[in-house]
One Martini backbone bead per residue (centre of mass of N, CA, C, O) as a GRO file, in nm:
protein
  500
    1MET     BB    1   0.097   0.035   0.017
    2PRO     BB    2   0.073   0.354   0.010
    3SER     BB    3   0.221   0.628   0.126
    4CYS     BB    4   0.098   0.922   0.308
    5LEU     BB    5   0.115   1.235   0.374
    6SER     BB    6   0.059   1.458   0.594
    7SER     BB    7  -0.064   1.768   0.633
    8VAL     BB    8   0.165   1.865   0.818
    9GLU     BB    9   0.393   1.782   0.630
   10ASN     BB   10   0.319   1.946   0.395
   11GLU     BB   11   0.324   2.225   0.527
   12MET     BB   12   0.623   2.211   0.604
   13MET     BB   13   0.727   2.172   0.299
   14ASP     BB   14   0.599   2.447   0.186
   15ASN     BB   15   0.781   2.583   0.372
   16GLY     BB   16   1.049   2.765   0.306
   17PHE     BB   17   1.313   2.638   0.144
   18GLY     BB   18   1.156   2.423  -0.024
   19SER     BB   19   0.999   2.623  -0.216
   20LEU     BB   20   1.269   2.733  -0.365
   21ILE     BB   21   1.375   2.417  -0.477
   22ARG     BB   22   1.159   2.341  -0.646
   23ARG     BB   23   1.087   2.138  -0.922
   24LYS     BB   24   1.005   2.104  -1.249
   25ARG     BB   25   0.837   1.870  -1.449
   26VAL     BB   26   0.912   1.723  -1.792
   27ASP     BB   27   0.774   1.470  -1.851
   28ALA     BB   28   0.556   1.287  -2.046
   29ALA     BB   29   0.332   1.269  -1.836
   30THR     BB   30   0.298   1.555  -1.772
   31GLN     BB   31   0.251   1.675  -2.043
   32ALA     BB   32  -0.010   1.510  -2.110
   33ARG     BB   33  -0.177   1.619  -1.876
   34GLN     BB   34  -0.150   1.929  -1.946
   35LYS     BB   35  -0.281   1.919  -2.228
   36LEU     BB   36  -0.563   1.827  -2.116
   37ALA     BB   37  -0.602   2.079  -1.916
   38THR     BB   38  -0.500   2.269  -2.143
   39GLN     BB   39  -0.457   2.522  -2.357
   40GLN     BB   40  -0.280   2.532  -2.646
   41LEU     BB   41  -0.046   2.620  -2.853
   42ALA     BB   42   0.032   2.684  -3.174
   43ARG     BB   43   0.196   2.474  -3.415
   44LYS     BB   44   0.350   2.690  -3.682
   45LEU     BB   45   0.652   2.701  -3.673
   46SER     BB   46   0.932   2.739  -3.862
   47LEU     BB   47   1.246   2.792  -3.954
   48PHE     BB   48   1.184   3.068  -4.099
   49ASP     BB   49   1.045   3.199  -3.860
   50LEU     BB   50   1.271   3.191  -3.654
   51THR     BB   51   1.470   3.356  -3.819
   52ALA     BB   52   1.299   3.609  -3.836
   53ILE     BB   53   1.276   3.663  -3.536
   54GLY     BB   54   1.579   3.672  -3.463
   55VAL     BB   55   1.672   3.890  -3.657
   56GLY     BB   56   1.467   4.109  -3.577
   57ALA     BB   57   1.543   4.120  -3.268
   58THR     BB   58   1.850   4.179  -3.308
   59ILE     BB   59   1.832   4.392  -3.538
   60GLY     BB   60   1.867   4.705  -3.456
   61ALA     BB   61   1.937   5.030  -3.424
   62GLY     BB   62   2.219   5.013  -3.283
   63VAL     BB   63   2.408   4.964  -3.531
   64TYR     BB   64   2.371   5.271  -3.630
   65ILE     BB   65   2.550   5.364  -3.364
   66LEU     BB   66   2.782   5.162  -3.262
   67VAL     BB   67   2.991   5.228  -3.475
   68GLY     BB   68   3.073   5.505  -3.372
   69THR     BB   69   3.127   5.477  -3.057
   70VAL     BB   70   3.320   5.240  -3.054
   71ALA     BB   71   3.536   5.332  -3.251
   72ARG     BB   72   3.609   5.601  -3.091
   73GLU     BB   73   3.642   5.464  -2.777
   74HIS     BB   74   3.792   5.152  -2.843
   75THR     BB   75   3.895   5.041  -3.148
   76GLY     BB   76   3.863   5.150  -3.424
   77PRO     BB   77   3.933   4.970  -3.711
   78SER     BB   78   3.880   4.688  -3.519
   79LEU     BB   79   3.555   4.644  -3.504
   80THR     BB   80   3.520   4.381  -3.646
   81ILE     BB   81   3.666   4.200  -3.422
   82SER     BB   82   3.460   4.265  -3.204
   83PHE     BB   83   3.220   4.141  -3.323
   84PHE     BB   84   3.340   3.852  -3.350
   85ILE     BB   85   3.377   3.809  -3.046
   86GLY     BB   86   3.085   3.874  -2.964
   87GLY     BB   87   2.965   3.637  -3.129
   88ILE     BB   88   3.105   3.402  -2.979
   89ALA     BB   89   2.974   3.460  -2.703
   90ALA     BB   90   2.678   3.445  -2.806
   91ALA     BB   91   2.705   3.150  -2.909
   92LEU     BB   92   2.733   3.013  -2.632
   93SER     BB   93   2.455   3.095  -2.531
   94ALA     BB   94   2.292   2.973  -2.769
   95PHE     BB   95   2.353   2.681  -2.712
   96CYS     BB   96   2.212   2.670  -2.443
   97TYR     BB   97   1.932   2.739  -2.543
   98ALA     BB   98   1.907   2.515  -2.752
   99GLU     BB   99   1.921   2.269  -2.566
  100LEU     BB  100   1.685   2.352  -2.368
  101ALA     BB  101   1.466   2.365  -2.592
  102CYS     BB  102   1.490   2.059  -2.655
  103ARG     BB  103   1.435   1.947  -2.362
  104CYS     BB  104   1.224   2.208  -2.295
  105PRO     BB  105   0.935   2.236  -2.482
  106SER     BB  106   0.855   2.538  -2.351
  107ALA     BB  107   0.738   2.801  -2.229
  108GLY     BB  108   0.973   3.075  -2.084
  109SER     BB  109   1.259   3.008  -2.113
  110ALA     BB  110   1.454   3.076  -1.850
  111TYR     BB  111   1.231   3.021  -1.649
  112HIS     BB  112   1.183   2.719  -1.723
  113TYR     BB  113   1.483   2.620  -1.693
  114SER     BB  114   1.522   2.706  -1.392
  115TYR     BB  115   1.287   2.536  -1.278
  116VAL     BB  116   1.395   2.260  -1.362
  117CYS     BB  117   1.716   2.292  -1.256
  118ILE     BB  118   1.687   2.472  -0.969
  119GLY     BB  119   1.415   2.654  -0.908
  120GLU     BB  120   1.163   2.862  -0.805
  121GLY     BB  121   1.314   3.111  -0.696
  122VAL     BB  122   1.483   3.168  -0.946
  123ALA     BB  123   1.255   3.166  -1.153
  124TRP     BB  124   1.104   3.418  -1.038
  125LEU     BB  125   1.335   3.613  -1.079
  126ILE     BB  126   1.373   3.578  -1.385
  127GLY     BB  127   1.096   3.641  -1.485
  128TRP     BB  128   1.100   3.937  -1.391
  129ALA     BB  129   1.360   4.023  -1.538
  130LEU     BB  130   1.241   3.976  -1.817
  131ILE     BB  131   1.012   4.164  -1.810
  132LEU     BB  132   1.174   4.408  -1.759
  133GLU     BB  133   1.350   4.402  -2.008
  134TYR     BB  134   1.116   4.409  -2.227
  135THR     BB  135   0.965   4.661  -2.130
  136LEU     BB  136   1.204   4.870  -2.146
  137GLY     BB  137   1.290   4.805  -2.428
  138GLY     BB  138   1.012   4.858  -2.573
  139ALA     BB  139   0.985   5.163  -2.482
  140ALA     BB  140   1.257   5.267  -2.598
  141VAL     BB  141   1.199   5.198  -2.887
  142ALA     BB  142   0.929   5.355  -2.927
  143ARG     BB  143   1.080   5.638  -2.871
  144GLY     BB  144   1.259   5.612  -3.155
  145ILE     BB  145   1.062   5.685  -3.384
  146ALA     BB  146   1.016   5.998  -3.407
  147PRO     BB  147   1.312   6.091  -3.474
  148ASN     BB  148   1.328   5.919  -3.736
  149LEU     BB  149   1.101   6.044  -3.884
  150ALA     BB  150   1.194   6.337  -3.869
  151SER     BB  151   1.456   6.282  -4.053
  152PHE     BB  152   1.283   6.203  -4.302
  153PHE     BB  153   1.092   6.477  -4.318
  154GLY     BB  154   1.273   6.733  -4.179
  155GLY     BB  155   1.134   6.723  -3.890
  156MET     BB  156   0.925   6.763  -3.619
  157ASP     BB  157   0.738   6.980  -3.759
  158LYS     BB  158   0.645   6.771  -4.002
  159LEU     BB  159   0.486   6.628  -3.826
  160SER     BB  160   0.232   6.495  -3.690
  161SER     BB  161   0.073   6.546  -3.395
  162ILE     BB  162   0.025   6.224  -3.346
  163LEU     BB  163   0.356   6.168  -3.367
  164ALA     BB  164   0.455   6.383  -3.212
  165ARG     BB  165   0.595   6.552  -2.961
  166GLN     BB  166   0.466   6.653  -2.644
  167THR     BB  167   0.361   6.908  -2.408
  168ILE     BB  168   0.226   6.818  -2.079
  169PHE     BB  169   0.271   6.958  -1.794
  170GLY     BB  170   0.596   6.917  -1.858
  171ILE     BB  171   0.541   6.657  -2.027
  172VAL     BB  172   0.698   6.435  -2.253
  173VAL     BB  173   0.505   6.307  -2.507
  174ASP     BB  174   0.443   5.992  -2.715
  175PRO     BB  175   0.203   5.896  -2.928
  176GLY     BB  176   0.341   5.732  -3.141
  177ALA     BB  177   0.453   5.505  -2.966
  178ALA     BB  178   0.171   5.406  -2.861
  179ILE     BB  179   0.057   5.340  -3.127
  180LEU     BB  180   0.260   5.132  -3.222
  181VAL     BB  181   0.203   4.932  -2.978
  182PHE     BB  182  -0.100   4.880  -3.059
  183ILE     BB  183  -0.051   4.765  -3.326
  184ILE     BB  184   0.136   4.524  -3.251
  185THR     BB  185  -0.058   4.397  -3.055
  186ALA     BB  186  -0.281   4.341  -3.256
  187LEU     BB  187  -0.105   4.153  -3.433
  188LEU     BB  188  -0.029   3.939  -3.200
  189CYS     BB  189  -0.342   3.852  -3.171
  190THR     BB  190  -0.378   3.685  -3.452
  191GLY     BB  191  -0.110   3.532  -3.438
  192ILE     BB  192   0.195   3.368  -3.494
  193LYS     BB  193   0.205   3.351  -3.804
  194GLU     BB  194   0.144   3.645  -3.861
  195SER     BB  195   0.379   3.767  -3.702
  196SER     BB  196   0.607   3.622  -3.855
  197LEU     BB  197   0.539   3.752  -4.130
  198ALA     BB  198   0.576   4.049  -4.043
  199GLN     BB  199   0.872   4.013  -3.944
  200ALA     BB  200   0.980   3.917  -4.237
  201ILE     BB  201   0.922   4.180  -4.386
  202ILE     BB  202   1.077   4.380  -4.200
  203THR     BB  203   1.347   4.234  -4.203
  204THR     BB  204   1.395   4.256  -4.510
  205ILE     BB  205   1.425   4.556  -4.519
  206ASN     BB  206   1.652   4.586  -4.323
  207ILE     BB  207   1.859   4.400  -4.480
  208SER     BB  208   1.854   4.578  -4.738
  209ALA     BB  209   1.981   4.821  -4.615
  210LEU     BB  210   2.242   4.682  -4.525
  211VAL     BB  211   2.327   4.588  -4.812
  212PHE     BB  212   2.348   4.876  -4.925
  213ILE     BB  213   2.581   4.970  -4.731
  214VAL     BB  214   2.775   4.763  -4.835
  215LEU     BB  215   2.789   4.811  -5.135
  216ALA     BB  216   2.823   5.126  -5.146
  217GLY     BB  217   3.068   5.126  -4.962
  218ALA     BB  218   3.254   4.952  -5.136
  219TYR     BB  219   3.251   5.134  -5.382
  220LEU     BB  220   3.372   5.382  -5.233
  221GLY     BB  221   3.632   5.237  -5.119
  222CYS     BB  222   3.753   5.155  -5.398
  223LYS     BB  223   3.765   5.449  -5.506
  224THR     BB  224   3.933   5.582  -5.240
  225GLY     BB  225   4.114   5.357  -5.066
  226TRP     BB  226   4.044   5.349  -4.776
  227PRO     BB  227   4.103   5.593  -4.539
  228GLY     BB  228   4.040   5.458  -4.263
  229TYR     BB  229   4.309   5.253  -4.278
  230GLU     BB  230   4.528   5.519  -4.283
  231VAL     BB  231   4.606   5.545  -3.986
  232SER     BB  232   4.857   5.616  -3.764
  233SER     BB  233   4.759   5.413  -3.528
  234GLY     BB  234   4.630   5.186  -3.665
  235TYR     BB  235   4.437   4.915  -3.628
  236PHE     BB  236   4.513   4.913  -3.316
  237ALA     BB  237   4.448   5.196  -3.154
  238PHE     BB  238   4.379   5.061  -2.834
  239GLY     BB  239   4.434   4.775  -2.840
  240ALA     BB  240   4.335   4.508  -2.651
  241ASN     BB  241   4.154   4.655  -2.452
  242GLY     BB  242   3.975   4.798  -2.664
  243LEU     BB  243   3.878   4.543  -2.805
  244LEU     BB  244   3.733   4.410  -2.560
  245ALA     BB  245   3.555   4.647  -2.485
  246GLY     BB  246   3.403   4.640  -2.756
  247SER     BB  247   3.295   4.359  -2.727
  248ALA     BB  248   3.116   4.415  -2.476
  249THR     BB  249   2.934   4.610  -2.618
  250VAL     BB  250   2.839   4.446  -2.881
  251PHE     BB  251   2.710   4.197  -2.748
  252PHE     BB  252   2.413   4.341  -2.723
  253SER     BB  253   2.350   4.317  -3.041
  254TYR     BB  254   2.283   3.986  -3.009
  255ILE     BB  255   2.030   4.013  -2.876
  256GLY     BB  256   1.741   3.763  -2.939
  257PHE     BB  257   1.752   3.445  -2.918
  258ASP     BB  258   1.579   3.431  -2.654
  259ILE     BB  259   1.309   3.485  -2.811
  260VAL     BB  260   1.305   3.218  -2.967
  261ALA     BB  261   1.272   3.033  -2.705
  262SER     BB  262   0.978   3.150  -2.626
  263THR     BB  263   0.850   2.966  -2.893
  264THR     BB  264   0.876   2.648  -2.866
  265GLU     BB  265   0.564   2.565  -2.829
  266GLU     BB  266   0.519   2.678  -3.158
  267VAL     BB  267   0.678   2.447  -3.280
  268LYS     BB  268   0.678   2.186  -3.470
  269ASN     BB  269   1.021   2.105  -3.447
  270PRO     BB  270   1.222   2.183  -3.190
  271GLN     BB  271   1.465   1.971  -3.202
  272ARG     BB  272   1.546   2.088  -3.493
  273ASP     BB  273   1.475   2.411  -3.529
  274MET     BB  274   1.609   2.561  -3.284
  275PRO     BB  275   1.910   2.542  -3.341
  276PHE     BB  276   1.891   2.654  -3.640
  277GLY     BB  277   1.756   2.921  -3.592
  278ILE     BB  278   1.965   3.041  -3.385
  279GLY     BB  279   2.212   3.003  -3.568
  280ILE     BB  280   2.131   3.149  -3.825
  281ALA     BB  281   2.051   3.427  -3.703
  282LEU     BB  282   2.336   3.481  -3.570
  283SER     BB  283   2.498   3.462  -3.839
  284ILE     BB  284   2.363   3.690  -3.998
  285CYS     BB  285   2.424   3.914  -3.791
  286GLY     BB  286   2.737   3.891  -3.782
  287ILE     BB  287   2.784   3.944  -4.082
  288LEU     BB  288   2.657   4.220  -4.102
  289TYR     BB  289   2.816   4.366  -3.877
  290MET     BB  290   3.097   4.330  -4.013
  291LEU     BB  291   3.051   4.456  -4.282
  292VAL     BB  292   2.945   4.747  -4.189
  293SER     BB  293   3.199   4.815  -4.019
  294ALA     BB  294   3.416   4.785  -4.230
  295VAL     BB  295   3.310   5.002  -4.420
  296ILE     BB  296   3.284   5.259  -4.232
  297VAL     BB  297   3.583   5.260  -4.111
  298GLY     BB  298   3.693   5.283  -4.427
  299LEU     BB  299   3.558   5.565  -4.506
  300VAL     BB  300   3.615   5.673  -4.204
  301PRO     BB  301   3.777   5.792  -3.959
  302TYR     BB  302   3.721   5.707  -3.639
  303TYR     BB  303   3.746   6.025  -3.530
  304ALA     BB  304   3.518   6.126  -3.763
  305LEU     BB  305   3.285   6.005  -3.643
  306ASP     BB  306   2.945   6.005  -3.582
  307PRO     BB  307   2.796   5.909  -3.284
  308ASP     BB  308   2.479   5.930  -3.401
  309THR     BB  309   2.538   5.934  -3.738
  310PRO     BB  310   2.760   5.746  -3.900
  311ILE     BB  311   2.629   5.640  -4.175
  312SER     BB  312   2.501   5.902  -4.290
  313SER     BB  313   2.754   6.085  -4.275
  314ALA     BB  314   2.940   5.916  -4.448
  315PHE     BB  315   2.770   5.942  -4.716
  316ALA     BB  316   2.752   6.267  -4.704
  317GLY     BB  317   3.069   6.295  -4.751
  318TYR     BB  318   3.017   6.173  -5.069
  319GLY     BB  319   2.719   6.294  -5.173
  320MET     BB  320   2.491   6.090  -5.029
  321GLU     BB  321   2.206   6.213  -4.909
  322TRP     BB  322   1.988   6.004  -5.009
  323ALA     BB  323   2.072   5.763  -4.821
  324VAL     BB  324   1.928   5.851  -4.563
  325TYR     BB  325   1.651   5.729  -4.640
  326ILE     BB  326   1.730   5.433  -4.642
  327ILE     BB  327   1.851   5.420  -4.346
  328THR     BB  328   1.583   5.521  -4.212
  329ILE     BB  329   1.408   5.277  -4.301
  330GLY     BB  330   1.585   5.061  -4.157
  331THR     BB  331   1.549   5.188  -3.871
  332VAL     BB  332   1.243   5.173  -3.841
  333ASN     BB  333   1.230   4.861  -3.890
  334ALA     BB  334   1.411   4.778  -3.659
  335LEU     BB  335   1.223   4.895  -3.441
  336CYS     BB  336   0.983   4.718  -3.504
  337ALA     BB  337   1.118   4.445  -3.464
  338SER     BB  338   1.208   4.495  -3.177
  339LEU     BB  339   0.917   4.531  -3.062
  340ILE     BB  340   0.815   4.254  -3.131
  341GLY     BB  341   1.044   4.108  -2.962
  342SER     BB  342   0.947   4.247  -2.689
  343ILE     BB  343   0.641   4.120  -2.683
  344ILE     BB  344   0.622   3.818  -2.746
  345PRO     BB  345   0.756   3.683  -2.459
  346GLN     BB  346   0.578   3.798  -2.219
  347PRO     BB  347   0.313   3.636  -2.231
  348ARG     BB  348   0.462   3.355  -2.213
  349ILE     BB  349   0.583   3.399  -1.938
  350LEU     BB  350   0.314   3.459  -1.785
  351MET     BB  351   0.189   3.181  -1.860
  352ALA     BB  352   0.399   3.008  -1.717
  353MET     BB  353   0.365   3.133  -1.439
  354ALA     BB  354   0.058   3.067  -1.424
  355ARG     BB  355   0.073   2.761  -1.448
  356ASP     BB  356   0.264   2.753  -1.165
  357GLY     BB  357   0.112   2.985  -0.959
  358LEU     BB  358   0.274   3.278  -0.977
  359LEU     BB  359   0.004   3.368  -1.117
  360PRO     BB  360  -0.259   3.444  -1.238
  361SER     BB  361  -0.485   3.274  -1.462
  362PHE     BB  362  -0.526   3.498  -1.663
  363PHE     BB  363  -0.239   3.454  -1.815
  364SER     BB  364  -0.316   3.145  -1.926
  365ASP     BB  365  -0.498   3.229  -2.136
  366ILE     BB  366  -0.629   3.090  -2.447
  367SER     BB  367  -0.721   3.135  -2.755
  368LYS     BB  368  -0.934   2.954  -2.964
  369HIS     BB  369  -0.873   3.108  -3.236
  370THR     BB  370  -0.548   3.198  -3.221
  371GLN     BB  371  -0.358   3.051  -2.994
  372VAL     BB  372  -0.311   3.300  -2.790
  373PRO     BB  373  -0.216   3.518  -2.527
  374VAL     BB  374  -0.413   3.771  -2.533
  375LYS     BB  375  -0.431   3.896  -2.249
  376GLY     BB  376  -0.127   3.923  -2.209
  377THR     BB  377  -0.076   4.096  -2.451
  378ILE     BB  378  -0.256   4.336  -2.382
  379ALA     BB  379  -0.120   4.406  -2.116
  380THR     BB  380   0.156   4.452  -2.218
  381GLY     BB  381   0.089   4.676  -2.426
  382ILE     BB  382  -0.033   4.887  -2.221
  383PHE     BB  383   0.219   4.921  -2.047
  384ILE     BB  384   0.419   5.006  -2.261
  385ALA     BB  385   0.255   5.247  -2.369
  386ILE     BB  386   0.261   5.408  -2.105
  387LEU     BB  387   0.572   5.440  -2.096
  388ALA     BB  388   0.611   5.561  -2.383
  389PHE     BB  389   0.424   5.817  -2.336
  390PHE     BB  390   0.548   5.938  -2.041
  391MET     BB  391   0.842   5.803  -2.058
  392ASP     BB  392   1.200   5.830  -2.028
  393VAL     BB  393   1.387   5.511  -2.039
  394SER     BB  394   1.700   5.556  -2.099
  395GLN     BB  395   1.802   5.547  -1.792
  396LEU     BB  396   1.683   5.232  -1.761
  397ALA     BB  397   1.844   5.055  -1.968
  398GLY     BB  398   2.058   4.913  -1.786
  399MET     BB  399   1.859   4.696  -1.670
  400VAL     BB  400   1.856   4.520  -1.927
  401SER     BB  401   2.139   4.407  -1.894
  402VAL     BB  402   2.102   4.273  -1.613
  403GLY     BB  403   1.883   4.064  -1.712
  404THR     BB  404   2.054   3.932  -1.934
  405LEU     BB  405   2.285   3.825  -1.752
  406LEU     BB  406   2.119   3.655  -1.562
  407SER     BB  407   1.991   3.466  -1.760
  408PHE     BB  408   2.254   3.359  -1.890
  409THR     BB  409   2.377   3.245  -1.632
  410ILE     BB  410   2.134   3.048  -1.560
  411VAL     BB  411   2.152   2.881  -1.823
  412ALA     BB  412   2.443   2.784  -1.790
  413LEU     BB  413   2.395   2.649  -1.515
  414SER     BB  414   2.184   2.442  -1.629
  415ILE     BB  415   2.385   2.289  -1.810
  416LEU     BB  416   2.569   2.195  -1.578
  417ILE     BB  417   2.355   2.020  -1.441
  418LEU     BB  418   2.301   1.832  -1.686
  419ARG     BB  419   2.596   1.727  -1.694
  420TYR     BB  420   2.691   1.660  -1.369
  421VAL     BB  421   2.424   1.561  -1.265
  422PRO     BB  422   2.282   1.300  -1.172
  423PRO     BB  423   1.970   1.162  -1.245
  424ASP     BB  424   1.930   1.009  -0.957
  425GLU     BB  425   1.954   1.300  -0.798
  426LEU     BB  426   1.760   1.429  -1.043
  427PRO     BB  427   1.429   1.328  -1.105
  428PHE     BB  428   1.353   1.631  -1.268
  429LEU     BB  429   1.450   1.597  -1.535
  430PRO     BB  430   1.439   1.557  -1.842
  431SER     BB  431   1.329   1.278  -2.018
  432ASP     BB  432   1.569   1.250  -2.235
  433GLN     BB  433   1.781   1.165  -1.986
  434GLN     BB  434   1.580   0.893  -1.889
  435SER     BB  435   1.461   0.816  -2.161
  436ASN     BB  436   1.440   0.624  -2.444
  437VAL     BB  437   1.578   0.345  -2.397
  438ASN     BB  438   1.581   0.128  -2.639
  439GLY     BB  439   1.261   0.205  -2.688
  440GLN     BB  440   1.163   0.269  -2.420
  441HIS     BB  441   0.894   0.338  -2.176
  442LEU     BB  442   0.987   0.585  -1.974
  443ASP     BB  443   1.029   0.738  -1.690
  444ALA     BB  444   1.195   0.936  -1.461
  445HIS     BB  445   1.294   0.656  -1.310
  446GLY     BB  446   1.325   0.417  -1.546
  447ALA     BB  447   1.047   0.291  -1.567
  448ASP     BB  448   0.833   0.080  -1.726
  449LEU     BB  449   0.519   0.133  -1.840
  450LEU     BB  450   0.454  -0.159  -1.967
  451GLU     BB  451   0.455  -0.285  -1.668
  452ARG     BB  452   0.206  -0.052  -1.614
  453PRO     BB  453  -0.087  -0.046  -1.755
  454LEU     BB  454  -0.273   0.110  -1.568
  455LEU     BB  455  -0.107   0.374  -1.577
  456GLU     BB  456  -0.081   0.414  -1.883
  457GLN     BB  457  -0.391   0.433  -1.930
  458ASN     BB  458  -0.434   0.696  -1.756
  459VAL     BB  459  -0.244   0.877  -1.914
  460ALA     BB  460  -0.370   0.851  -2.195
  461GLN     BB  461  -0.679   0.929  -2.084
  462GLY     BB  462  -0.678   1.136  -1.832
  463ASN     BB  463  -0.731   1.023  -1.570
  464SER     BB  464  -0.858   1.046  -1.241
  465VAL     BB  465  -0.617   0.968  -1.003
  466THR     BB  466  -0.545   0.948  -0.671
  467CYS     BB  467  -0.471   0.623  -0.585
  468VAL     BB  468  -0.241   0.434  -0.772
  469SER     BB  469  -0.124   0.099  -0.747
  470GLN     BB  470   0.172  -0.102  -0.846
  471SER     BB  471   0.354  -0.379  -0.805
  472SER     BB  472   0.719  -0.390  -0.824
  473SER     BB  473   0.845  -0.575  -0.635
  474SER     BB  474   0.921  -0.326  -0.379
  475GLU     BB  475   0.746  -0.125  -0.550
  476SER     BB  476   0.560   0.181  -0.559
  477TRP     BB  477   0.307   0.338  -0.759
  478VAL     BB  478   0.192   0.686  -0.817
  479ILE     BB  479  -0.095   0.885  -0.868
  480ASP     BB  480  -0.130   1.238  -0.826
  481SER     BB  481  -0.419   1.460  -0.899
  482GLY     BB  482  -0.366   1.685  -0.733
  483ALA     BB  483  -0.253   2.005  -0.672
  484SER     BB  484  -0.034   1.840  -0.492
  485ASP     BB  485   0.296   1.715  -0.499
  486TYR     BB  486   0.513   1.461  -0.356
  487ILE     BB  487   0.869   1.439  -0.409
  488SER     BB  488   1.115   1.379  -0.225
  489GLY     BB  489   1.022   1.645  -0.057
  490THR     BB  490   0.872   1.772  -0.316
  491GLN     BB  491   0.678   2.018  -0.463
  492TYR     BB  492   0.389   2.006  -0.689
  493ARG     BB  493   0.138   2.117  -0.934
  494ALA     BB  494   0.152   1.850  -1.076
  495ASP     BB  495   0.138   1.543  -1.226
  496HIS     BB  496   0.297   1.247  -1.076
  497TRP     BB  497   0.531   1.032  -1.050
  498TYR     BB  498   0.586   0.800  -0.762
  499ARG     BB  499   0.732   0.680  -0.496
  500ALA     BB  500   0.585   0.533  -0.191
   0.00000   0.00000   0.00000
């Protein structure tokens, strides 16, 4: 007969340190029962969709500015090598995300991975850090639309009053930013496939602008002899220290592959497409970054680059003022793609936290028509729109970097746990580390489900079984379908197998 813990023991285990280190289980039995209990996201994303989302979220407007500031202050002509080193560092983090996305194919990104591998306390912290990062990042991106539109039309006074910034009671408001956030929020509510299609179109325009910069700049450079590389200070103007400092700065221009990981639950074949999608997106971004930087620092000496508009001013110096319009179009599209990338992951992280009981169930609701978390998307859009309308969040942008570094560190730590902690000591790791051995149907403890047909039948049919046991040798196996399960002294909110 299975032994059940008393309510007093359950309450004691629910309090204190134990509640911070309990881990979420992601074995096949748990996922099957969760799918029966909740409405699922639509699995419609292909490899092309993932690549479009990743490239669009990664290549923001920052590359149009970073080229000037980093070259002037840190690297000099060796900016291209700094982008290469930064890309290698980003690739290491991307590999961690890709592996965890394959092992734990569920929404939530770093929040979900830390919950599975480390514990609920760390996952709660990571979840809110990600929400803060994407919220502030999205608001800052939205506030950048009006100045770029103004440069395209010839000044802020040329913009319509509904798009231009206004001063109300001493507060500079940005109605254009709020309107853009609402438009993108409405787009994301229509469905993930429609959102990825819009992201692909916007990203294509942005990439076309960058390709124009590379080709036109290469033509001018070959025609003039690349004067930017003929400076007296040499290629490494600031030495190795400047090169590495520049690499640390441009590293943040590669951030965006973590947004791809947040859509894992909506990918048709996550085990195959997630690694390729993240890798291809990062490779495209790295190649474009290095080509653009090589061209711009070759056209103009690094000390003469405009820190605010380095690319536009470089072409204007060669009499190509009309190129400013193409560059501005690319910048505006890059901002729109970055804003889509900032809003997409938030409702999915909120949904994952709500599923685990860390947020109200309101955020876990999924629309039956579009199969996306519409309520969470609308709530996210409203909050970002309010921030973008009333506040200049540029001074808080540093907090975005803190959230990014924290999530990257936790994801890397999760990989170490998967690598070096024996599965029998952590029985709650992803099922692919402990099951599917030699074609057997194993649960998280390594026991064959085919040897327990009663339990296998209940999992397949999704029956509610409060306490079912079947003896195999000296062990008893139990399904607990209550709101809380206790496994080896650890509480869970989902249904699990466990030894009685």
